[in-house]
TORROTI-16105 format. One line per field, with one value per residue (C-alpha): residue number from 0; x, y, z; residue in three letters. Coordinates in Angstrom, 3 decimals. Layout:
N
num	NUM  ...
u	X  ...
v	Y  ...
w	Z  ...
residuo	Ala  ...
***
This chain:
266
num	0  1  2  3  4  5  6  7  8  9  10  11  12  13  14  15  16  17  18  19  20  21  22  23  24  25  26  27  28  29  30  31  32  33  34  35  36  37  38  39  40  41  42  43  44  45  46  47  48  49  50  51  52  53  54  55  56  57  58  59  60  61  62  63  64  65  66  67  68  69  70  71  72  73  74  75  76  77  78  79  80  81  82  83  84  85  86  87  88  89  90  91  92  93  94  95  96  97  98  99  100  101  102  103  104  105  106  107  108  109  110  111  112  113  114  115  116  117  118  119  120  121  122  123  124  125  126  127  128  129  130  131  132  133  134  135  136  137  138  139  140  141  142  143  144  145  146  147  148  149  150  151  152  153  154  155  156  157  158  159  160  161  162  163  164  165  166  167  168  169  170  171  172  173  174  175  176  177  178  179  180  181  182  183  184  185  186  187  188  189  190  191  192  193  194  195  196  197  198  199  200  201  202  203  204  205  206  207  208  209  210  211  212  213  214  215  216  217  218  219  220  221  222  223  224  225  226  227  228  229  230  231  232  233  234  235  236  237  238  239  240  241  242  243  244  245  246  247  248  249  250  251  252  253  254  255  256  257  258  259  260  261  262  263  264  265
u	-0.003  1.312  1.345  0.972  1.264  -1.612  -0.600  -2.663  0.490  4.227  4.933  3.615  3.678  4.464  4.704  7.540  5.287  3.187  5.598  3.699  3.114  0.190  0.459  -2.332  -1.434  -3.737  -3.447  -3.710  -7.452  -7.499  -8.046  -6.637  -3.625  -3.492  -0.536  1.630  5.370  7.211  10.765  11.213  14.277  14.037  16.924  18.920  18.165  16.210  13.192  10.861  7.208  3.828  0.446  -2.356  -5.783  -6.952  -3.875  -1.995  1.573  2.446  5.988  6.941  9.652  11.626  13.112  12.183  14.802  13.882  13.099  12.806  13.070  11.094  11.464  9.112  9.910  7.590  9.946  7.721  7.407  10.386  8.129  9.620  7.752  9.282  7.720  9.026  8.190  8.717  8.734  7.171  6.523  2.941  3.964  4.709  6.101  6.602  9.370  11.220  9.985  11.962  9.700  9.222  6.951  3.313  3.917  1.313  3.563  2.015  3.068  1.677  1.950  0.064  -0.878  -0.275  -2.331  -1.143  -1.497  0.727  -2.078  -3.174  -5.907  -9.109  -10.621  -11.214  -8.206  -6.857  -3.192  -1.620  0.701  2.696  4.417  5.540  4.084  0.621  -1.154  -3.312  -5.691  -5.943  -8.181  -6.980  -8.874  -10.405  -7.028  -5.300  -3.506  -3.042  -2.372  -1.538  -0.960  1.826  -0.055  1.001  1.770  4.897  7.264  10.690  13.118  13.769  11.171  10.805  7.615  6.217  3.394  1.858  -0.478  -1.320  1.805  4.370  5.881  7.994  10.145  10.640  11.950  10.319  12.649  10.781  12.755  12.201  10.444  9.901  12.869  13.591  16.593  17.872  16.797  17.901  15.919  16.580  14.474  13.416  12.381  8.873  8.502  10.243  9.387  9.977  9.825  9.320  9.741  7.806  9.303  9.502  12.957  12.679  8.934  7.119  4.124  1.648  -1.577  -0.572  -1.120  2.005  1.962  4.533  4.855  7.126  7.042  3.463  2.281  0.744  0.746  -0.477  0.237  -0.302  2.487  2.560  3.289  6.947  6.182  7.037  4.976  5.654  4.896  5.021  6.054  4.801  6.260  3.920  5.338  8.966  8.679  7.929  11.224  14.319  17.473  20.316  17.877  17.580  14.039  12.903  10.520  8.456  7.181  4.574  3.043  0.382  2.150  5.657  7.390  10.806  12.614  14.751  16.061  15.331  18.036  17.101  19.655  19.917
v	0.016  3.344  5.767  9.534  12.383  14.794  18.364  21.447  23.515  23.016  25.642  25.642  28.841  28.572  31.110  30.524  29.031  26.941  23.961  20.980  20.051  17.768  15.955  13.653  10.625  8.692  6.164  6.902  6.243  8.881  6.264  7.363  5.356  4.500  2.934  3.289  3.938  6.767  8.062  11.789  13.971  17.265  19.563  16.426  14.455  11.209  10.155  7.164  7.911  6.257  7.711  7.655  6.123  9.022  8.815  11.778  12.080  14.744  16.195  18.045  20.686  21.500  24.523  26.120  27.845  30.381  27.519  23.747  21.420  18.185  15.122  12.194  8.774  5.756  2.768  0.425  2.286  4.597  7.566  10.817  14.099  17.377  20.305  23.203  25.369  29.075  30.433  33.871  36.031  36.724  40.448  42.204  45.814  46.098  48.642  50.235  53.654  56.859  59.873  62.965  62.947  62.444  63.523  61.185  58.236  54.780  51.246  49.482  45.951  43.758  40.408  37.132  33.931  30.335  30.219  33.176  35.515  38.578  38.231  40.233  42.414  41.707  39.617  40.493  41.398  41.801  44.782  45.501  48.888  50.780  48.121  48.393  45.822  46.793  44.461  45.851  44.506  44.330  46.285  45.044  44.770  43.012  46.022  46.539  50.077  51.562  55.327  55.788  57.332  60.399  58.201  57.127  59.725  60.596  57.650  54.202  51.360  47.848  46.861  43.455  42.339  38.855  37.084  33.329  32.351  34.513  37.443  40.089  42.630  46.264  49.404  52.761  55.717  58.867  62.101  65.200  68.083  70.421  72.699  75.699  77.471  78.198  81.499  84.036  86.981  89.807  89.961  93.521  92.618  93.564  90.537  87.623  86.092  82.402  80.788  77.117  75.782  72.879  71.632  68.284  68.806  72.070  71.893  74.112  72.647  75.512  76.104  73.544  74.163  74.282  74.498  76.126  75.440  77.507  77.697  76.511  78.939  77.475  79.346  78.318  79.468  78.205  77.901  80.435  79.814  79.355  76.815  79.202  79.551  82.651  82.897  86.066  85.645  88.756  90.729  89.301  85.858  86.973  88.882  85.614  83.979  83.967  85.627  83.113  80.214  78.162  76.981  74.191  75.110  72.364  72.724  70.235  69.280  66.604  63.801  65.134  67.193  68.836  70.769  73.886  76.179  79.737  81.425  84.499  87.237  90.316
w	0.008  -0.973  2.103  1.460  3.936  3.639  4.496  3.677  3.267  2.809  5.419  9.006  11.072  14.749  17.486  19.987  22.710  20.310  20.192  18.880  15.231  14.439  11.094  9.701  7.674  5.227  2.472  -1.196  -0.815  1.969  4.732  8.096  9.085  12.775  14.550  11.424  11.890  10.062  10.164  10.678  10.168  11.961  11.050  10.135  13.385  12.896  14.942  14.664  15.533  15.305  14.388  16.950  16.579  14.416  12.126  13.606  14.656  17.258  17.061  20.273  20.179  23.344  21.562  18.219  16.135  13.427  10.996  11.004  8.005  8.471  6.256  6.584  5.215  4.891  5.787  3.759  0.462  1.014  0.005  1.214  1.969  3.165  5.008  6.969  9.891  10.124  13.614  14.045  17.071  18.129  18.278  14.999  14.972  18.693  19.543  22.456  23.272  23.819  24.679  26.624  29.645  28.565  24.974  23.532  22.679  22.467  22.541  19.417  18.076  15.651  17.046  15.183  15.559  15.436  11.684  11.055  10.150  12.144  14.700  14.634  17.269  20.990  21.641  25.083  25.449  28.970  29.169  32.342  32.898  35.982  38.319  36.716  34.554  31.530  29.732  26.207  23.356  19.743  17.136  13.904  12.262  15.125  16.538  20.256  21.452  24.815  25.358  27.930  30.851  32.810  35.832  34.011  35.216  33.721  33.965  32.444  32.633  31.621  29.803  28.930  26.669  26.898  24.485  24.584  26.506  24.691  26.492  24.898  26.823  25.754  27.299  27.871  28.377  29.490  29.293  31.409  29.638  32.599  33.502  35.669  37.332  40.847  42.305  44.892  46.326  48.729  51.819  50.918  47.275  46.221  44.029  42.399  38.990  38.653  35.225  34.166  30.651  29.166  25.960  24.185  22.770  20.769  20.533  23.078  24.951  25.296  27.350  30.059  33.789  35.925  39.715  41.938  45.688  47.882  51.690  51.797  49.126  45.917  42.658  39.212  35.686  32.110  29.612  26.710  23.035  23.929  26.546  29.396  32.641  34.820  38.499  40.579  44.285  45.948  48.885  51.463  50.748  50.505  53.843  55.596  54.428  56.609  55.585  54.833  54.504  51.395  50.491  48.198  45.428  43.654  40.133  38.946  35.569  35.915  37.914  37.086  39.747  39.704  42.521  42.616  45.389  46.522  48.571  50.627  50.881  53.205
residuo	Met  Lys  Ile  Thr  Lys  Gln  Leu  Ser  Ser  Ser  His  His  Phe  Phe  Thr  Pro  Asn  His  Gln  His  Leu  Phe  Ile  Pro  Phe  Ser  Ser  Ala  Ala  Leu  Ile  Lys  Leu  Ser  Lys  Ala  Thr  Phe  Ile  Phe  Lys  Ile  Asn  Gly  Ile  Ser  His  Thr  Leu  Lys  Thr  Asp  Glu  Leu  Gly  Tyr  Ile  Thr  Ile  Pro  Phe  Lys  Lys  Leu  Thr  Ser  Ser  Gln  Lys  Ile  Thr  Val  Thr  Asn  Pro  Thr  Ser  His  Glu  Val  Lys  Thr  Thr  Ser  Ile  Glu  Val  Val  Ser  Arg  Phe  Ser  Gly  Ala  Lys  Asn  Ile  Ala  Met  Tyr  Tyr  Phe  Asp  Gly  Ser  Thr  Phe  Lys  Ala  Arg  Ile  Val  Ser  Asn  Asn  Gly  Lys  Tyr  Val  Gly  Lys  Asn  Asn  Val  Val  Ile  Ile  Lys  Leu  Asn  Lys  Lys  Thr  Tyr  Lys  Val  Asn  Thr  Asn  Thr  Asn  Gly  Tyr  Val  Thr  Leu  Lys  Ile  Pro  Asn  Thr  Val  Lys  Pro  Gly  Pro  Tyr  Lys  Gln  Thr  Ala  Thr  Tyr  Lys  Gly  Gln  Thr  Ile  Lys  Lys  Thr  Val  Lys  Val  Lys  Gln  Asn  Leu  Lys  Thr  Ser  Lys  Tyr  Ala  Val  Lys  Lys  Ser  Ala  Lys  Lys  Leu  Thr  Val  Lys  Ala  Thr  Leu  Lys  Asn  Gly  Lys  Lys  Ala  Val  Lys  Asn  Lys  Lys  Ile  Thr  Leu  Asn  Val  Asn  Gly  Lys  Lys  Leu  Thr  Ala  Asn  Thr  Asn  Lys  Asn  Gly  Ile  Ala  Lys  Phe  Thr  Ile  Lys  Lys  Asn  Val  Ile  Ser  Lys  Leu  Lys  Val  Gly  Lys  Gln  Tyr  Thr  Met  Lys  Leu  Thr  Tyr  Leu  Lys  Asn  Thr  Ile  Lys  Thr  Thr  Leu  Lys  Val  Lys  Arg
***
């Protein structure tokens, strides 16, 4: 009897965690072959395996490389068939992120199913960033998107994304976009103007609320077209400060706070 291996495609697509290949075997008359012995060569290494009651052979893989070449030999008829496996990630297009604080940057990836095609909508991807977990659904085209929230302050972070057992690791580097200077003021001064600049690189971020805290006094101002917020500390506040003392001033944009100093002179 001539034995033929029935495969729907000569290439099988696997994601890294999907590590079993199921191959059906049938006769020339398309009768399922159960308990039949076949010789396999996987990347040049030989294995002898038997079909189950339904005519399937299951090939387990402890570790998948980028591609596997599989040759199947019928020891009775010496018929040889060849197929291959291409290993693909479940995540397509995922990148590390370098951004300024809350500049609208997003993590985006397109999710791949077991057959190597993109998934549809409402597939849940688990994303972990800054000790928080987000469950995000894919859209109609299989994309998953997460806008980096304002709770992710300037600094380096590790991010993971998980879908159906595969986890990828990426980095998120958030750069500081709020700046100011050190200040000094005389005790007798009528006022002091403090400036804060909000820029994503050279791009000014306008119409954003900045808060200044100094010695228990809270002031607010919006950035102008140049990304600059100006605060006026009046005499009644300055008069309460002690000569020779250095005070900490805090400037805050959303969840992002920077510190500077105010030294009081005679």
